[in-house]
C-alpha positions as CSV (number, residue, x, y, z in Angstrom):
1,M,-0.1,-0.2,0.2
2,N,1.0,3.5,-0.4
3,T,0.9,6.6,2.5
4,K,-2.0,8.2,0.5
5,Q,-4.2,5.2,0.9
6,Y,-3.4,5.3,4.4
7,Y,-4.5,9.1,4.9
8,Y,-7.7,8.2,3.0
9,L,-8.5,5.4,5.6
10,S,-7.5,7.7,8.6
11,T,-9.9,10.7,7.2
12,I,-12.6,8.4,6.2
13,A,-12.5,7.4,10.5
14,E,-12.3,11.2,11.4
15,Y,-15.3,11.9,9.6
16,G,-17.3,8.8,10.1
17,N,-19.0,9.5,6.9
18,L,-17.9,8.8,3.2
19,S,-19.6,11.8,1.6
20,Y,-17.6,14.3,4.1
21,A,-14.5,12.7,3.8
22,A,-14.3,12.4,0.1
23,D,-15.5,16.4,0.2
24,A,-12.1,16.8,2.5
25,L,-9.9,14.5,0.3
26,N,-11.5,15.9,-2.7
27,L,-12.5,12.8,-4.3
28,S,-16.3,11.6,-5.2
29,P,-18.2,9.6,-2.5
30,S,-18.3,6.9,-5.1
31,A,-14.2,6.8,-5.9
32,L,-14.0,6.8,-2.1
33,S,-16.4,4.2,-1.6
34,K,-14.7,1.9,-3.9
35,F,-11.2,2.7,-2.3
36,L,-12.5,1.4,0.8
37,S,-14.3,-1.6,-0.8
38,E,-11.0,-2.6,-2.6
39,C,-9.3,-2.0,1.1
40,E,-11.7,-4.4,2.6
41,R,-10.7,-7.0,0.1
42,T,-7.3,-6.7,0.8
43,F,-7.6,-7.1,4.4
44,G,-10.0,-9.9,4.2
45,S,-12.2,-7.8,6.8
46,A,-15.0,-5.4,7.3
47,L,-13.1,-2.3,8.1
48,F,-16.1,-0.4,8.9
49,L,-20.1,-0.8,9.9
50,R,-22.5,0.8,8.0
51,Y,-25.5,2.2,9.9
52,G,-27.3,5.0,8.4
53,R,-25.2,7.6,7.0
54,R,-22.4,6.7,9.8
55,L,-19.2,4.6,9.5
56,Y,-18.3,2.8,12.9
57,P,-14.9,1.0,12.9
58,T,-15.0,-2.8,13.5
59,A,-12.4,-4.2,16.0
60,V,-9.8,-5.0,12.9
61,G,-11.0,-1.2,11.5
62,R,-9.8,0.3,14.6
63,Y,-6.5,-1.7,14.8
64,V,-5.8,-0.8,11.1
65,I,-6.4,2.8,11.5
66,E,-4.6,3.0,14.3
67,C,-1.6,1.6,12.1
68,A,-2.3,3.8,9.4
69,Q,-1.8,6.9,11.3
70,K,1.4,5.5,13.1
71,I,2.7,5.2,9.0
72,L,1.6,9.0,8.7
73,D,3.0,10.2,11.8
74,E,6.3,8.4,10.7
75,Q,6.2,9.9,7.6
76,N,5.6,13.7,8.8
77,R,8.6,12.7,11.3
78,M,10.9,11.4,8.3
79,L,9.9,14.5,6.1
80,L,10.4,17.0,9.0
81,T,13.7,15.8,10.3
82,M,14.9,15.5,6.5
83,K,14.5,19.3,5.8
84,E,16.0,19.9,9.5
85,V,19.5,17.9,8.8
86,T,19.5,19.1,5.1
87,G,19.2,23.1,6.1
88,H,16.2,23.5,4.1
89,G,14.5,26.9,5.4
90,R,11.4,25.9,7.5
91,K,9.1,27.7,9.9
92,R,9.5,26.9,13.3
93,I,8.2,27.5,16.6
94,R,9.9,27.0,19.9
95,L,8.1,25.9,22.8
96,A,9.1,26.3,26.4
97,T,8.4,24.1,29.0
98,A,9.4,23.3,32.8
99,P,12.2,20.5,32.7
100,N,11.5,16.9,33.5
101,R,7.8,16.4,34.4
102,G,6.5,19.8,32.1
103,A,8.6,18.5,29.2
104,T,6.1,15.4,29.0
105,I,3.9,17.4,27.5
106,Y,5.8,17.9,24.1
107,S,5.5,14.3,23.5
108,K,2.0,14.4,23.9
109,I,1.0,17.2,21.7
110,Y,3.6,16.8,18.8
111,N,2.0,14.0,16.8
112,P,-1.3,16.3,16.5
113,F,0.3,19.4,15.7
114,S,2.8,17.8,13.0
115,R,-0.4,16.4,11.7
116,R,-2.2,19.6,11.4
117,Y,1.0,21.5,10.6
118,P,3.5,19.1,8.8
119,D,5.6,21.9,7.0
120,I,6.1,23.6,10.6
121,A,9.1,22.5,13.0
122,L,8.1,22.2,16.9
123,S,11.1,22.3,18.7
124,L,11.2,22.1,22.8
125,V,13.3,24.6,25.1
126,E,13.2,23.0,28.6
127,L,13.3,26.4,30.9
128,Y,12.1,27.0,34.5
129,A,8.8,29.3,34.7
130,T,11.3,32.0,36.1
131,D,13.5,32.0,32.6
132,Q,10.6,31.8,30.6
133,P,9.7,35.4,30.5
134,S,13.4,36.8,29.6
135,A,13.8,34.2,26.9
136,I,10.5,35.1,25.3
137,A,11.0,38.6,25.6
138,R,14.5,38.4,23.7
139,G,13.0,36.4,21.0
140,A,14.7,32.8,22.1
141,V,10.8,31.2,22.2
142,D,7.8,31.8,20.6
143,V,5.4,30.2,22.9
144,A,5.7,28.8,26.6
145,L,3.7,26.9,29.4
146,G,4.9,27.9,32.8
147,A,3.6,27.8,36.5
148,G,3.7,30.7,38.8
149,A,3.2,34.2,39.1
150,S,2.3,36.2,35.8
151,S,5.1,38.5,34.4
152,T,5.2,41.5,33.1
153,E,7.2,41.2,30.3
154,T,4.7,38.8,28.3
155,A,1.4,38.0,27.7
156,D,0.1,35.7,30.2
157,I,-3.3,33.7,29.9
158,P,-4.2,31.9,33.1
159,V,-4.9,28.2,31.9
160,A,-5.3,26.4,35.4
161,Y,-4.5,26.1,38.7
162,E,-2.9,23.5,40.4
163,E,-2.9,22.7,44.8
164,L,-0.2,22.1,46.7
165,L,0.1,19.6,49.1
166,I,2.4,18.6,51.7
167,S,4.0,15.3,51.0
168,L,4.8,13.6,54.8
169,P,6.2,9.8,55.5
170,A,3.2,7.9,56.3
171,S,5.1,7.1,59.7
172,H,5.1,10.7,60.6
173,P,2.5,11.9,63.6
174,L,1.0,14.5,61.7
175,A,0.2,12.0,58.7
176,G,-3.5,11.1,60.2
177,Q,-4.5,14.8,59.7
178,E,-7.1,16.2,57.4
179,R,-5.0,19.4,56.8
180,I,-1.8,20.5,58.0
181,C,-0.2,24.2,59.2
182,L,3.3,24.8,57.4
183,K,4.1,26.3,60.7
184,D,3.4,22.8,62.4
185,L,6.6,21.3,60.1
186,Q,9.2,23.6,61.3
187,D,11.2,21.2,63.3
188,T,10.6,18.9,60.4
189,P,13.5,18.5,57.9
190,F,12.5,19.4,54.2
191,V,13.1,17.8,50.9
192,L,12.7,20.8,48.2
193,Q,13.1,21.9,44.6
194,G,15.8,24.1,43.0
195,P,15.7,27.9,44.0
196,R,14.5,28.3,40.4
197,H,11.8,25.9,40.8
198,S,8.2,27.5,40.7
199,I,7.5,25.3,43.7
200,R,10.2,26.2,45.6
201,I,9.9,30.2,45.2
202,L,6.4,29.8,46.2
203,A,7.3,27.3,49.1
204,D,10.1,30.3,50.3
205,Q,7.3,32.7,50.4
206,L,5.4,30.5,52.5
207,F,8.2,29.8,55.2
208,R,8.7,33.8,55.1
209,E,4.9,34.5,56.0
210,A,4.8,31.5,58.5
211,G,8.0,32.7,60.4
212,F,10.6,30.2,60.3
213,Q,13.7,29.1,57.9
214,P,13.1,25.4,57.1
215,V,15.5,22.7,57.8
216,V,16.6,21.6,54.2
217,A,17.9,18.1,54.2
218,F,17.8,17.6,50.4
219,E,17.4,20.1,47.5
220,S,18.0,19.5,43.7
221,D,16.8,20.5,40.6
222,D,16.0,17.3,39.3
223,V,12.0,16.6,40.1
224,L,12.7,13.2,39.8
225,L,15.5,13.2,42.2
226,V,13.5,15.1,44.9
227,D,10.6,12.6,44.4
228,S,12.6,9.8,44.9
229,M,14.1,11.5,48.2
230,M,10.4,11.9,49.6
231,H,9.8,8.5,49.0
232,Q,12.8,7.5,51.0
233,A,11.8,9.6,53.9
234,V,14.5,11.6,54.0
235,G,12.1,14.8,54.8
236,V,8.8,16.1,54.1
237,G,8.0,18.6,50.8
238,L,5.9,20.5,48.9
239,V,4.2,19.0,45.7
240,S,1.6,19.6,42.9
241,K,-1.4,18.0,43.4
242,A,-1.3,17.1,39.6
243,H,1.9,15.0,40.5
244,V,0.9,12.9,42.9
245,F,0.4,9.3,42.9
246,P,-1.4,7.5,46.1
247,C,1.6,5.3,47.8
248,E,1.7,3.3,50.9
249,E,5.1,5.1,52.1
250,L,3.5,8.7,51.7
251,V,0.4,10.4,53.1
252,Y,-0.4,13.9,50.9
253,L,-2.3,16.5,53.0
254,P,-3.6,20.0,51.8
255,L,-2.4,22.9,53.5
256,D,-4.4,24.9,55.8
257,P,-5.1,27.4,54.2
258,P,-4.9,26.1,50.8
259,V,-2.2,27.0,48.4
260,R,-2.0,27.0,44.8
261,Q,-0.3,28.0,41.8
262,T,-1.4,29.2,38.6
263,L,-0.3,27.6,35.2
264,H,0.1,30.0,32.7
265,L,0.1,30.1,28.5
266,R,2.9,32.7,27.5
267,Y,3.8,34.6,24.3
268,P,5.7,37.8,23.6
269,L,3.4,41.0,24.6
270,G,1.4,42.7,22.0
271,H,1.9,39.7,19.7
272,T,-1.3,38.2,17.9
273,L,-0.7,34.3,17.9
274,T,-0.3,33.2,14.4
275,E,-2.8,30.1,13.4
276,P,-0.2,27.3,13.9
277,E,0.7,29.1,17.2
278,Y,-2.8,29.6,18.1
279,Y,-3.5,25.6,17.7
280,L,-0.4,24.9,19.8
281,A,-1.7,27.0,22.8
282,G,-5.0,24.9,22.3
283,L,-3.6,21.8,22.5
284,L,-1.4,22.7,25.5
285,A,-4.3,24.0,27.4
286,E,-6.4,20.8,26.2
287,E,-3.5,18.2,27.4
288,R,-3.5,20.1,30.6
289,L,-7.1,20.4,31.5
290,A,-7.8,16.8,30.4
291,D,-6.2,15.9,33.9
292,P,-9.0,16.5,36.7
293,R,-6.2,17.6,39.0
294,Y,-6.2,20.8,37.7
295,Q,-8.8,23.1,38.1
296,P,-9.5,25.3,35.3
297,A,-9.1,29.2,35.3
298,D,-12.2,29.5,33.0
299,D,-10.3,32.3,31.0
300,P,-12.5,33.1,27.8
301,F,-9.5,33.1,25.7
302,V,-8.4,29.7,26.8
303,A,-11.9,28.6,25.7
304,Q,-11.7,29.9,22.5
305,L,-8.6,28.0,22.1
306,L,-10.2,24.9,23.2
307,D,-13.0,25.4,20.6
308,N,-10.5,25.7,18.1
309,V,-8.4,22.5,18.8
310,R,-12.0,20.7,19.3
311,A,-13.6,21.9,15.8
312,P,-12.3,19.1,13.6
313,S,-14.1,16.3,15.6
314,A,-17.0,18.5,15.0
315,A,-16.6,19.0,11.2
316,A,-18.2,15.5,10.3
317,K,-21.4,17.7,11.0
318,D,-20.6,20.5,8.6
319,K,-19.2,20.1,4.8
320,S,-18.1,23.9,5.3
321,T,-15.3,22.8,8.0
322,A,-14.4,20.0,6.2
323,H,-11.8,21.4,4.2
324,G,-10.1,22.8,6.8
325,T,-9.6,20.3,8.9
326,V,-7.2,18.5,6.5
327,G,-5.3,21.6,5.6
328,T,-1.4,21.4,4.7
329,A,-1.3,17.8,5.8
330,L,-3.4,16.6,2.9
331,Q,-1.0,18.5,0.7
332,T,1.7,17.0,1.9
333,V,0.5,13.3,1.3
334,Q,-0.3,14.4,-1.9
335,D,3.0,15.6,-2.7
336,V,5.0,12.7,-0.9
337,N,3.1,9.4,-1.6
338,L,5.5,6.7,-0.6
339,D,4.7,3.3,-1.7
340,T,5.8,1.0,0.7
341,K,7.0,-1.4,-1.9
342,V,9.5,1.6,-3.4
343,M,10.3,1.7,0.5
344,E,12.0,-2.0,0.4
345,Y,13.9,-0.9,-3.1
346,L,15.4,1.8,-1.4
347,I,16.4,-0.2,1.4
348,A,18.1,-2.6,-0.4
349,I,20.0,0.1,-2.2
350,V,21.6,1.0,1.1
351,E,22.0,-2.6,2.2
352,E,23.7,-3.4,-1.5
353,Q,25.6,0.0,-1.6
354,S,24.6,-0.7,-5.6
355,L,22.0,-0.1,-7.9
356,S,22.6,-3.4,-9.8
357,K,22.8,-5.2,-7.2
358,A,19.5,-3.9,-5.4
359,A,17.7,-4.2,-8.8
360,D,18.6,-8.0,-9.0
361,R,17.5,-8.7,-5.8
362,F,13.9,-7.8,-6.7
363,F,14.2,-9.1,-10.3
364,L,13.7,-5.2,-11.6
365,A,15.9,-3.7,-14.4
366,Q,18.4,-0.9,-13.2
367,P,16.6,1.8,-15.5
368,A,13.2,1.0,-13.6
369,L,15.0,0.9,-10.0
370,S,16.8,4.6,-11.0
371,R,13.3,6.0,-12.2
372,H,11.8,4.9,-8.8
373,L,14.9,6.5,-6.9
374,R,14.7,9.7,-8.8
375,S,11.0,9.6,-8.3
376,V,10.8,9.6,-4.5
377,E,14.1,12.4,-4.7
378,A,11.6,14.5,-6.6
379,M,8.7,13.8,-4.3
380,V,11.1,14.8,-0.8
381,G,12.7,17.7,-2.6
382,M,16.4,16.3,-2.3
383,P,18.7,13.9,-3.1
384,L,18.9,10.5,-1.3
385,F,22.0,9.1,-2.4
386,S,25.5,10.5,-3.8
387,R,28.0,8.4,-5.9
388,E,31.5,7.9,-4.8
389,H,33.7,5.6,-6.4
390,N,31.0,4.0,-8.5
391,R,29.0,3.0,-4.9
392,L,25.7,4.8,-3.9
393,R,26.1,6.1,-0.6
394,P,23.1,7.8,1.6
395,T,23.1,11.3,1.8
396,S,22.1,12.6,5.5
397,A,18.8,12.7,4.2
398,G,19.1,9.4,2.5
399,T,19.9,7.9,5.9
400,I,17.0,9.7,7.3
401,F,14.8,7.9,5.3
402,V,15.9,4.7,5.0
403,N,15.6,4.7,9.1
404,N,11.8,6.0,8.7
405,A,10.8,3.8,5.5
406,R,12.2,0.5,7.6
407,N,9.7,1.9,10.7
408,I,6.9,2.0,8.2
409,L,7.4,-1.2,6.9
410,R,7.8,-2.9,10.4
411,I,4.8,-1.5,11.0
412,E,2.8,-2.3,8.0
413,T,3.8,-5.9,8.4
414,E,3.0,-6.5,11.7
415,M,-0.3,-5.2,10.8
416,F,-1.0,-7.4,8.2
417,A,0.2,-10.3,10.0
418,H,-2.2,-9.2,12.8
419,T,-5.1,-8.8,10.4
420,K,-4.4,-12.4,9.1
421,S,-4.5,-13.9,12.3
422,Y,-7.5,-12.2,13.2
423,D,-9.4,-13.5,10.1
424,S,-7.7,-16.9,10.1
425,G,-8.5,-17.3,14.2
426,R,-12.2,-16.1,13.3
427,G,-13.0,-18.8,10.7
428,G,-15.4,-21.3,11.9
429,H,-16.2,-19.5,15.2
430,F,-18.9,-17.6,16.6
431,Y,-18.4,-15.3,19.2
432,I,-21.1,-14.5,22.2
433,S,-20.2,-11.8,25.0
434,C,-22.4,-13.0,28.0
435,D,-23.3,-12.2,31.5
436,P,-21.1,-14.1,33.8
437,L,-24.6,-15.4,35.6
438,F,-26.1,-17.2,32.5
439,A,-22.4,-18.8,31.0
440,E,-23.1,-22.0,32.6
441,I,-26.7,-22.2,31.3
442,L,-25.4,-21.3,27.7
443,H,-22.3,-23.7,28.3
444,K,-24.8,-26.6,29.2
445,K,-27.7,-26.2,27.0
446,V,-27.0,-24.1,24.0
447,E,-23.7,-25.3,23.1
448,P,-24.1,-29.2,22.6
449,A,-27.5,-28.5,20.6
450,F,-26.0,-26.0,18.6
451,H,-22.6,-28.4,18.2
452,R,-25.4,-31.1,16.9
453,L,-26.7,-28.9,13.9
454,H,-23.1,-27.5,13.0
455,P,-20.7,-29.7,13.9
456,D,-18.1,-27.6,11.9
457,L,-18.7,-24.4,14.0
458,T,-17.4,-23.2,17.3
459,L,-19.2,-21.2,20.1
460,V,-16.6,-19.4,22.1
461,F,-18.2,-17.5,25.0
462,T,-16.6,-14.6,26.8
463,E,-18.0,-13.9,30.1
464,Q,-18.4,-10.1,30.3
465,N,-20.5,-7.3,31.9
466,Q,-22.9,-5.2,30.7
467,E,-20.5,-2.5,29.8
468,Q,-17.8,-4.8,28.4
469,T,-20.4,-6.4,26.2
470,L,-21.9,-3.2,24.6
471,E,-17.9,-2.6,23.9
472,A,-17.8,-5.8,22.1
473,L,-20.9,-5.6,20.0
474,G,-19.8,-1.9,18.9
475,N,-16.4,-3.1,17.8
476,S,-17.5,-6.4,16.1
477,S,-15.4,-8.5,18.8
478,A,-18.7,-10.5,19.5
479,D,-21.3,-11.4,17.2
480,L,-24.2,-11.7,20.1
481,G,-24.5,-10.2,23.4
482,V,-26.4,-11.6,26.6
483,F,-26.9,-9.1,29.4
484,L,-28.4,-7.5,31.9
485,S,-29.9,-3.9,31.5
486,T,-32.2,-1.8,33.3
487,E,-32.8,-0.3,29.5
488,R,-35.4,-2.1,27.4
489,S,-32.9,-0.8,24.0
490,H,-29.4,0.5,23.6
491,P,-28.4,2.7,20.5
492,L,-27.5,0.9,17.6
493,L,-28.1,-2.3,18.8
494,N,-31.0,-5.0,17.9
495,C,-32.4,-6.0,21.2
496,D,-34.6,-8.7,22.2
497,V,-36.5,-9.4,25.5
498,L,-35.5,-13.0,26.7
499,D,-36.9,-12.4,30.5
500,L,-37.8,-9.6,32.6
501,T,-37.7,-9.4,36.4
502,E,-37.4,-5.9,38.7
503,M,-35.0,-4.5,41.4
504,V,-36.3,-4.5,44.7
505,Y,-35.0,-3.2,48.4
506,C,-34.9,-6.1,50.6
507,F,-34.6,-5.4,54.1
508,A,-32.5,-7.4,56.4
509,A,-34.5,-10.3,58.6
510,G,-36.2,-8.8,61.6
511,H,-35.2,-5.1,60.7
512,L,-38.5,-4.1,58.9
513,P,-39.0,-0.1,58.9
514,E,-41.6,1.1,61.8
515,G,-45.0,1.1,60.3
516,W,-44.1,-0.4,57.0
517,L,-45.9,-3.4,55.7
518,P,-45.4,-5.8,53.0
519,G,-46.7,-4.6,49.9
520,D,-46.1,-0.9,50.6
521,P,-43.3,0.9,48.2
522,L,-39.8,1.5,49.4
523,P,-40.4,4.2,52.4
524,K,-39.3,8.0,51.5
525,N,-35.8,9.2,53.4
526,L,-34.9,5.9,54.4
527,T,-31.7,5.8,56.6
528,A,-28.9,3.9,54.8
529,Q,-28.1,0.7,56.4
530,P,-25.0,-1.4,55.4
531,Q,-25.3,-3.5,52.4
532,L,-24.7,-6.7,50.8
533,L,-23.0,-5.9,47.6
534,A,-22.1,-8.0,44.2
535,K,-18.9,-7.9,42.9
536,H,-17.1,-4.5,41.6
537,G,-17.3,-4.4,37.8
538,S,-20.4,-7.2,37.6
539,T,-23.4,-5.5,36.0
540,L,-25.7,-6.1,39.3
541,R,-23.1,-4.3,41.1
542,R,-23.4,-1.4,38.7
543,E,-27.0,-1.0,38.9
544,Q,-26.9,-1.7,43.1
545,D,-24.8,1.6,42.7
546,A,-27.0,3.7,40.0
547,I,-29.7,2.7,42.6
548,F,-28.0,4.2,45.8
549,S,-27.1,7.7,44.5
550,E,-31.1,7.5,43.9
551,V,-32.4,6.7,47.2
552,F,-29.4,7.7,49.3
553,S,-27.8,11.1,50.0
554,H,-24.3,8.8,50.1
555,T,-23.0,5.7,49.4
556,P,-24.1,3.1,52.1
557,D,-21.1,1.1,53.9
558,S,-20.8,-2.4,52.9
559,T,-21.5,-5.6,54.9
560,C,-19.8,-8.0,52.4
561,E,-18.8,-8.1,49.1
562,A,-19.5,-11.5,47.2
563,V,-19.9,-13.4,43.7
564,F,-23.5,-14.1,42.8
565,S,-24.0,-17.7,44.2
566,I,-23.0,-16.4,48.2
567,L,-24.7,-12.9,47.7
568,R,-27.9,-15.0,46.9
569,K,-27.5,-17.1,49.9
570,L,-26.9,-14.1,52.3
571,A,-29.6,-12.5,50.6
572,N,-32.1,-15.2,51.3
573,L,-30.8,-15.7,54.9
574,G,-31.4,-11.6,55.7
575,I,-28.1,-10.8,56.8
576,A,-28.2,-7.3,55.9
577,D,-30.3,-5.0,53.7
578,C,-29.4,-5.4,49.8
579,I,-30.9,-4.6,46.5
580,M,-31.7,-7.3,44.2
581,P,-33.5,-8.6,41.2
582,L,-36.8,-10.0,42.7
583,N,-36.2,-13.4,41.2
584,M,-33.1,-13.8,43.2
585,L,-34.8,-14.2,46.5
586,E,-37.3,-17.3,47.6
587,R,-40.8,-16.5,47.6
588,T,-40.9,-16.9,51.8
589,Q,-38.7,-14.0,51.6
590,H,-40.5,-11.7,49.7
591,F,-42.3,-10.5,52.4
592,R,-39.2,-8.2,53.2
593,C,-39.0,-6.9,49.5
594,A,-40.2,-3.1,48.9
595,A,-40.6,-1.9,45.3
596,F,-39.5,1.1,44.0
597,D,-41.4,4.0,42.8
598,P,-41.5,4.2,40.0
599,P,-40.4,0.4,39.3
600,K,-36.9,-0.6,38.3
601,P,-37.0,-3.3,35.3
602,L,-34.6,-5.6,35.0
603,Y,-34.4,-7.1,31.5
604,L,-32.3,-10.2,30.0
605,L,-31.3,-9.0,26.6
606,L,-30.0,-10.8,23.4
607,G,-28.5,-8.2,21.1
608,S,-26.6,-7.6,18.1
609,H,-25.2,-4.5,16.1
610,V,-27.6,-3.0,13.8
611,G,-25.0,-2.7,10.9
612,R,-23.7,-6.3,11.1
613,T,-24.8,-8.7,8.7
614,L,-25.1,-11.9,11.1
615,P,-24.3,-15.5,9.4
616,A,-27.2,-17.5,8.5
617,V,-26.8,-19.9,11.3
618,T,-27.6,-16.8,13.9
619,Q,-31.6,-17.8,12.8
620,E,-30.8,-21.0,14.3
621,L,-28.8,-20.1,17.4
622,S,-30.9,-17.1,18.5
623,P,-34.1,-19.5,19.1
624,L,-31.7,-21.9,21.1
625,I,-30.6,-19.0,23.3
626,R,-34.1,-17.7,23.9
627,D,-35.3,-21.5,24.8
628,A,-32.2,-21.9,27.2
629,L,-33.0,-18.3,29.3
630,A,-36.5,-18.1,28.8
631,D,-37.1,-19.1,32.5
632,V,-34.1,-18.2,34.0
633,L,-35.7,-15.0,35.5
634,E,-38.6,-16.5,36.8
635,L,-39.5,-16.5,40.7
636,P,-38.4,-19.6,42.6
637,A,-41.1,-22.0,43.1
638,K,-42.8,-22.1,46.4
639,R,-41.9,-24.6,49.0
């Protein structure tokens, strides 16, 4: 395949609609539809499910699209680096962030920025927040992201607030408090950041206000080393809440009164951000605000930046926006369209150090290989090889090209191997995602009956909760789903009701509410009692938690958390209050059960994706499942 084809796949996935994607790519919808059909034949699997006018990636499709984007990113990196090392004039944006942790944001926003603006180099300058304003003022940096006080030298836009916490060893006598006053730590040694770090500057100010000079047991400009020394219990320290990860050896407490520092976007005073700078600033803000540990500053300008970054995701709804989202990225793909087979040819030239030997390896005529080489050099706009003593040697650009070409070929090879194994592994199998409560019944009743009808097909059951089953049906990794739900229908699914019960509140034995009689609905303002809970992650637990949030002002305590079989026995014994499906309780225990108002039905559903064309055997399999589970939610017989 070639990189233009990978770009087409990536664009179809982005827009989720062939017409809009075709409009963005300057193609006719019929041409793009034909391309997609050919791709699906190449991969041997459907890449998208069609529902209405929307396209949804299958499990294979999501993997192929992910690989396609990796290949496009690799090509963009290759072109940027080639132009960099050969001195080709290119626009550049210099981004400054704090060293170490602050710089990790660069790796997260590099790919999306390069996809949008492949002809602009984004370079990183690691500077402490205190050094950023002067660097911007003298023209050494274009955009910066840093914490601390605002500066008069630059335009500073507040993006978010990060609270500072005190890090204490778990054995410290004050570790059990909810909050801590800094003055209470004046006799405790501190582990501090270096004097240029924004937290250290703020810490020194706090020490002055508290009226004491701390005992500094250790300090370093390397925040990772500082963090390690805190974990070794060398002393207490101040850390950003955004960089805290719970652990056994440390306790993190908020200060009293709370202390926070501001995270700013910085650029030159009086400067109007260019379109690429504006997009970059939006990416930086979006990445930081995606972390809930940062509190948004709610600045109107930041809101505009975020709207600009998120515009492409809404573009599929509006054709007029579609062209703008592709931008220079499409132009680059059209100008540099690399065929992976040709990449193999050029790699062979490097390995053989000879045009003729490389041609012999692929049974090509030497002039034909030479034409391929000239074509690629014309596309990238620079020579890839030089001739020395009758040998071809790669130029600096050629060395980079071959290295990235190897990466692209590796990604493509792994992609085809994975899709082939997926296709062969799926052959002769029918996949069913089912709630663990019903897996045993399906194995005992459905599997043997189906095998008698179709001995060449194997049923593969995967025990999953409701959320996982919906995901499996959505991405086509499951053909059918058997799951419990309080909703009769779900978007994009065909749902048949196999059985029905309702959720009830069951009081503990001997603890009926005063004045409540069997048959009455659940009393209003019921006091929360300790509960019997299903295992965390199960569908039943999900429904229990949802009802708790409606009935009580807070989540009740847990008496125990157990698997279904044990939970059912405990509920029938009346060990504690619980929320259960009515069918789980023996009829003799129904006098302890109160219905919800309005009632909360619980459906057992058989689901499939509306966009899937299921094999003909489904017409025989579905009745078998229906018969096996038809009475599974019926009330237990009287004893």
